[in-house]
N, C-alpha and C positions, 0 to 999 in steps of 0.2 A: 271581541276586541279586534280592532284593526292592527296591522303590523306597526303603524305609526304610534298607536297608543301603547302597544307592548314596548316599543323602543323607548318611549317617554318614561314609562314606569321603570324600565331597566336603568336608564340614565339616572333617574332620581335615586334609586336604591344604591347604585354605584357611588354616586356623589356622597350620600349619607355615610356609607361604610368607610370611604376614604377619609372623610372628616372625623369620624369616630376614632379611626386608627391614629390620626394625628393628635386627637384630643386626649388620648389615653394616658399620655405622660409617663410618669415614673412607674405606675402600676403595670403598664404594658411592659416596660423594661424589666421589672421584677419578675413578671411571668416568663419572659424569654430567658432570663438568667437561670431561673430554677429548672428550666427545661433542657438547658444546653448539655447537661452531663448525664441525661437519662438514655439508657440503651434499651430500646424496645424493639429493635429489629437486627437482622444479621448485617455484617459488614458488606456483603455482596449486594444486598438490596439497597443499602444506603448509597453505595457507589453508583449503582444503576440509576437511582432516583435523582441524585444530585447532578449527574450528567444530563439527564433529560430536562431537569429544571434549568440548568445553565443554558442549554440549547433553546428551550422555550422562551426564557426571558432575555436571552442574549446578554447574560451577565456572568462575568467570571467569578464573582464572589461565591457562587455555589460550589466551586471546586474546593473551597476551604472548609466546607461543612463536613463534619465527621459523625453527627448524630441527627436523628429525626428532629429533635428539638431545635437544633441550630438551623435546619432547613426551614422550619416553620418561621423562625425569627427572621431569617434572610428574606423569605418570600413576602412576609408582611411589611418588612422594611422597604422592599422594592416598591410596593404599592404606596406606602406612606411618603416616600421621599422622591420618587421619580415620576409618579403619575399626578403631577400638579394640576393637570387639566381634568382629573377625575374621570377619565375615559379608559375603560378596559373591557375586554370581550366577555361575553357570557361564560365562555369556558374558563377564563381566569376567575370570574366571580365564583363559579362552582368550586374551583380549586381552592380559593380562599376559605370558603365554608368547610371544605375538607380539612384544611389546616386547623381551623378552629376546633373541629371535632378531635383531631389528633391532640391538640393542646389540652382539651378537656379530659380526654382519657388518660393522658400522661399524668395529670394532676390527680385524677382519681386513683391511679396506681400508687401515687405518693400519699394517699389518704389526706389530701388537701382539698376536699370537695368544696367547702365553704369559700376558701380563698379563690379557688378556680371559678366558682359561680360569680364572685364579686368582680373578677377581672373580665369574665365573659360579659357580665352586665355592662361594663364600661365599653369594651371593644365592640360587642355585637349589638347592643340594644340601648344602653341607658343614657347616652350622651344627650339625646333629644326626646326621650320618652317622658310622659307625664309622671309626676312624683308617685302616683298610686299604682304604677306598673312595676313589677319586679320580674326577674328572670329566674327560673328554677328548672328542674328536670323531673319528668315522669319516666322512670327507667332511663333510657338513652335518648328520649325525646326532649329537646329544649322547648320550654313553654313560657308564655307570658301569663302571669297571674295579675289580674287587674281588679281593683275595687270599683265595682260599677254602681253600687248603692251604699253610700258610706254611713257612718254611725249617726250622723245628724238626722237621719230619717227614722231612727228607732229609739225607743226608751232603753236605756242601759240597765245593767244590774240583773238580778236573779230572774225577774219576770220580763226580760227583754222580748221584743216583739216578734221577729220573724221565726216561723216554725215550719212552714211548708213552702216548697217551690213547685211551680207547674208551668210547663211550656204551653202557652195559650193558643187557641185556634187563629189568633191574629198575628202569630209569629212574634209575640212579646212574652216576656217573663212575668208571670203572675205570681204573687207571693202574699202570704198572710202577714199581718202586722197588728197584732193584738185585736182591736175592734174593727180592723180594716182589711180589705183585700186591695192591694196596690198592684201596679204594673210598671215594668221597666221596658223601654223601647231601645233595643240594642243599636238601632240605626241612628236615632237622634240623641240618645242618652237621657231622655225625659222620663220622669216618673209621674204617675197620676193615680187617682183613687177610683176604684169601681164600686166599692161598697163600704159603708160605715154603719155599724150597728150601735145601739144605745148601751148595751151591756154585754158582758161575757168576754170570752177569749177565743178567737177563731183559730182552729188548729190545722185544718186541711181543706183542700178544694180539688175538684175534678170537673172536667167539662164533658158534655155528651160528644160521642165520636162523630155524630152527624150534626154538628153545631149549626150549620146553615139552615137546616130544616127543624132542628130541635134545640133551640138556644138555651139549654139548661145548664146550670152550674150547681154542683152539689158541694155543700160545705158542712164540716163538723165544727161545733162551737161548744166549748165548756161554759156552763152557766155561771161559774165563778169568774172573778176578775183575772184569775190566773189558774191554769189547769192543775198546777201543783197543790192548790188548796184542797183538792178532793171534793168533788161535787157530782154533777150530772152532765153528760155530754149529749148533745142533740144533733141529729142529722136533718139538714134542710135542703130543699130544692128551690133555687132562685131562677128567674127567667131574665135573660139578657135583653135589654131594650136598646136596639142599635140607634134609634132616633136620638136618645139622650146619653148613650154610651154609659149605661149603668145597670146594676142588677136590681130587680124588683120582684114583687109578689112572692114572698117567702112561704114555702109550704113545709110544715113540720112533718117529718115522716116517722122517725123513731127516736128512742133515747136509751141510755144505759147509765147506771151509777158506777162510781169508782171510788176507791179509797186511796188517798195520797195522790202522788203525781203520776203514777202509772195508770194511764187511761186509754192507751191505744189511740184511736182517733184518725187514722189515715184512711182516705177514701180514694177509690180508683174506678174508672169506667172501663169495663172489660170489652174484649172483642166480640163477645156474645151479646152485646148491648145490655148487659146487666151491671148494676152498681155493686161494688164490693167495699166493705167497711171492716176495719180491724178494731176490736174492742179488747179490754183487759180486765183482769181480776186479780186481787191479791190473795184471796182466801178460798177455801173449799166452799162451794155453793151447791145448793140443790138445783140441778139443771132441769127446770121446768120449761114448758113451751113459752116462747117469747121472753125468756130470760136472756138478754143479749150480751151479757158480760163474758169475757174470756173466749171470744170466738172470732172467726171470719164470717161476716154476714153477707148474704147475697139477696138482691131484690130487683124487681122490675124498676125501670125509670120513673114510673108513677107511684112507686112505694108499695106495690102489692107483692105478695109472696109468690115466687115461681113454683109451679106445680112439680118441677123436677128437683126441687131441693130435697135433701135427705130426710128432712122432717117437715111437718106442715107449719113451719115458721121461717124466720130468716136464716136459721142456722145452716152454714155450709160446712164448717169444721169447728171443733171445740177443743177444750183442754189447752188453751193458750194463756200465758202469763201476761205478756205485754208486747204484742206485735206492733212494732213502730213503723215499719215500712212495708209496702206491697208493690209489686210490679207484675207485668205479664211479658213473657219472653216471646220472640217472633213466632215460635211454633205453638203458642197458646198456653204454655205452662204458667201457673201462678206461683210466685215465690214471695215469702214474707221474711223480714228480719225481725228477730224477737229478742227483747231485753230479758236476759235470764237472771236468776238469783246469784249463781256463781258461774254458770256457763251460758254464754250468749249463743243464739241459734240462727241458722238459716234453714227455713222449712219449705219443702215442696208441698203445695196445698192440693190435697186430693179429697174430694167431697166425701163426707160421711166418716171422716177419721178423727180420732182423738189424739192430741199432740202432747199428752203426758202430764200437764200441770193439774192438780196440785200433788202429784206423786213423783214425777220425774222432773229434774232440772238438767237439760241437755240429755245425757245418757246415764246420769247418776240418780238413783232412787234414794229418797230421804224419808221414806215411810217404813213401817214394819215389813218384814220379809214376805209374809203372806200377801200383803197388798202389792208389793213390788212384783211378785211372781204372777199375780193375777193380771195386773195392767200390762206386764211384759208381753202378754199374748196378743194384744191388739193395738198397743200404742204405735203411732207413726213417728219414727225418730227423725231427728234433723239430718239434713244433707251436709251440714257443717256445724261444728261447735267451736267456741273459742272464748277468749276474754277480751272482747272488743265490743263494748256496749253500743249497740247500733241505734240509729234513728232511721231516716229515710233512705231508700235505695232507688236506683234508676238503671235502665238498660242502656248500654253503649255499644254501638257497632259502626264505627267510623274509622277510616284509615288515618285521620289526622293525628290521633294519639293511640297507636295500636296497643300499647300496654294496658289500656283501660277497657279493651273490648271484653264484654261480658257484663257482670253486675258491678256497679260502683255503690259502695255503702258509706254513708256518713257515720262517723264514729264519734259518740259523745264522750268517750273517755278522754280526759284532758290530754291534749297534744297527741292524740292517736291518729289524727288526719283522716285520710280516705282509705278504704279497703277495697281492693279489686279482686273479684272472683272470676276465674276462668272455668267455664262449664264444658261438659262433654258434648258430643254431637247431638244427643237427644235433649240437652239442656235440663237434665234432671239430677245431675250430680256434679260435685265440685272437683276439678282436676288440680287447681292450684289457687292460692290466694296470696296477695302481696299488699303490704302497707306502703302508702305514699304520703308525702308531706307531713311526716311525723315531726312533732316538736316545733311546729310553725304557726298553727292557726287555732290553738285552744280547742274548745269543744266545737265540733262540726255538727250542726243540727240537721241539715238536709242537703240533698244534691239532686240535680236534674241535668240531663243531656239535651242540648238543642240539636235540631237537624243538621246544622252547619258543622258539628263536631266540637263546638265549644261546650264546656262543662261549667255549670254555675253551682256554687255551694255557699251555705251560711256559715261564716267563721265567727269565732269568739262568742259563741252562745253564752248567755248568762253573765256577760261582762260588757263588752263594747261591740255588739253585733254589727256585721256588715255582710253584704253579698259580694262575693268575688267570682270572677270568671277565669277559666283556664283555657288557653287556646294555643295552637301551634303557629307561630308567626311565619315559619318557613314553609308551611303547607299551602301549596297553590295549585299543583298540577291536577288535583282532584276536586277543586272547588266546583260546587254544583252551579250550573247555569240552566236556563230553561230552553228546551227545544220549542220552536214554533209548532212543529208537528209532534203529537204525542208518541211516546215510545212504549211498547208493550213487550214484556218478557214473561214467558209462560212455558210450562207450569211453574209456579213459584209458591211454595217449595217444589223442587223437582229432583230428578235422579240422573238418568243416563243421557238424556237429551233435553235441550232447552231451545226454545224458538224465540226469535226477535222479529218484531214487525213494527212498521210505522204507517201512519195514514198515507204519507207520500212515499210509496215504495220504489220510486224511480231514481232517487238520489243514491250516490255511492258514499260509503262511510267507512271509517276505521273502527274496529271493535277491539277493546282491550279488556281482559278479565284479570282482576287483581284479587289476591287473597286478603284476609282480614288484617295482615301486616302491611298492606299497600304494595306488595311485590307482584309484578306481572307474571301470570302463569300461562296465559294464552293471548295471542294477538292475531287479528285478521285484517287485511287491508283490502280496499276496493270492494267492500261488501255491498251487495244489492239485496234489499229486503223483499219478501220475508226470508229469513236466514236461520238455518238450523245448526246447532253446535253439538258435537259429540262430547258430552261431559262425563263419560264413564270413568275416565282416569283421574278425575278430580276427587280429592278426599272430601268427606262430608264436612260441612261447615258453612260459614258465611263468605260470600264473594261479592265483588262490586263490578258491574258492567259499565265500562266507560265508552260511550259511543260519540264519535266526533264527526261532524258534517258541516262543511262550509263555515268554519270558525265557531260553530256552536258545539257545546259539549253537554252531555247529560250523563249523570251517574245514577245508577239504579241498583239496589241491593237484590241479591238472589241467594237463596239458601238451598244447599244440596243436602238431601236426607238419604238415609239408607233405604233399601227396598222395603 
């Protein structure tokens, strides 16, 4: 962007904020009144701040302020009543946002979160937003939640259409819709259809990692009109035809039977160029070769059996009840979310292991003692258990919404929203988990993270389904742009030293290193490439390198691992 373009955008945002302040009316006044009597700071700090504000604004009214709330009200009133030309500095704009945050936290202290969100919606966002956008919070991050594919695109009711979300190789959101695979373009807002089958219920899809050279799409389809009827699930490979923008030449690879609506059916293309599929089973079965139920399966892209599988069939792991989600972490670990009988599970998938079903549910055994004792010796137990019936999961590692970094899980328990799991440095155990958006969006069927930091999820499953997006409207400093010259960061993952190089090594750049919360931990100015950084003092985890050169900015993720 040129300085003129930046100034134009700033002026437009300033104008919009000023108009919204004046349009807030009585609700804005109600917010200020309820804040005036709250004491959230010491008298000395209040006096110091009001003197600085009086000096900054050249306005004597601040001398009468005795609480933080009264200063918020006076500051916003100054903007609303005296800045009729809608022009104020970038510093003042940042200060206004700071005051909004103060207001928000004051009302959280008062346990008035819903009222606070309603007022913030009016003041900060809603006056000129489309009707399908609302303002909410993920932790302390203010987010926009927008319906991007509404209910008119789907059949409602128990067998409603969308079941799986996938971020496509064309930077569009691909999703299943009963007999169809559809796409949503986040740039234009247009939806279209890639595939329509004559019968069955499409459950999941995944694309080949090298889609340009191997344009394959893998889908699972229940042969019944709805997977809950209990029938047979089939795995197909389709070929994408760019000339007509559609999927063609279906190849049936494998299938499995299932009783009831617990069918598994999620498919993933792994970093090892293998296809992974989750399958389910209700009952105790005789585990013969090529019995595909109750397992995580692994196969070559052409459908053949890998020679390094634990058995001479598709079996990668077994003893699963109903694994509904699967993902791969940046360091290569595979994790599944599993719908339990009483205890829902998050499992680290290690080949050749048994995961307990039909003996253990979570860590609880419901078989005779001798059977429990026998299985106890070799069962691979979950890395987390709970009562949050899961569906799809996705990996998130973006500073836009730092509270979600780690695993995001769609929870199909009514009104349980999204579950966020924070993992340790090795990404093989859960440190903490937090629920978000509870009591707001009914059953959530699936979730996927886009490279931009926007999260998409299926809301109101089995009722009036729709696809919503979650984004941070205030996130701009780390928005990714493309360098004309490629950027290389290596080794990645790395340990005590990391190198940065570009094809054009003559230009000078600034380099910022930010942690997963978006906070700056290191900064270098006037850097000439190639450039080496001593990263020995950084803790293990995910970092973002922000390299700026001639008004171009590139963000690239880097992972520090232990020795």
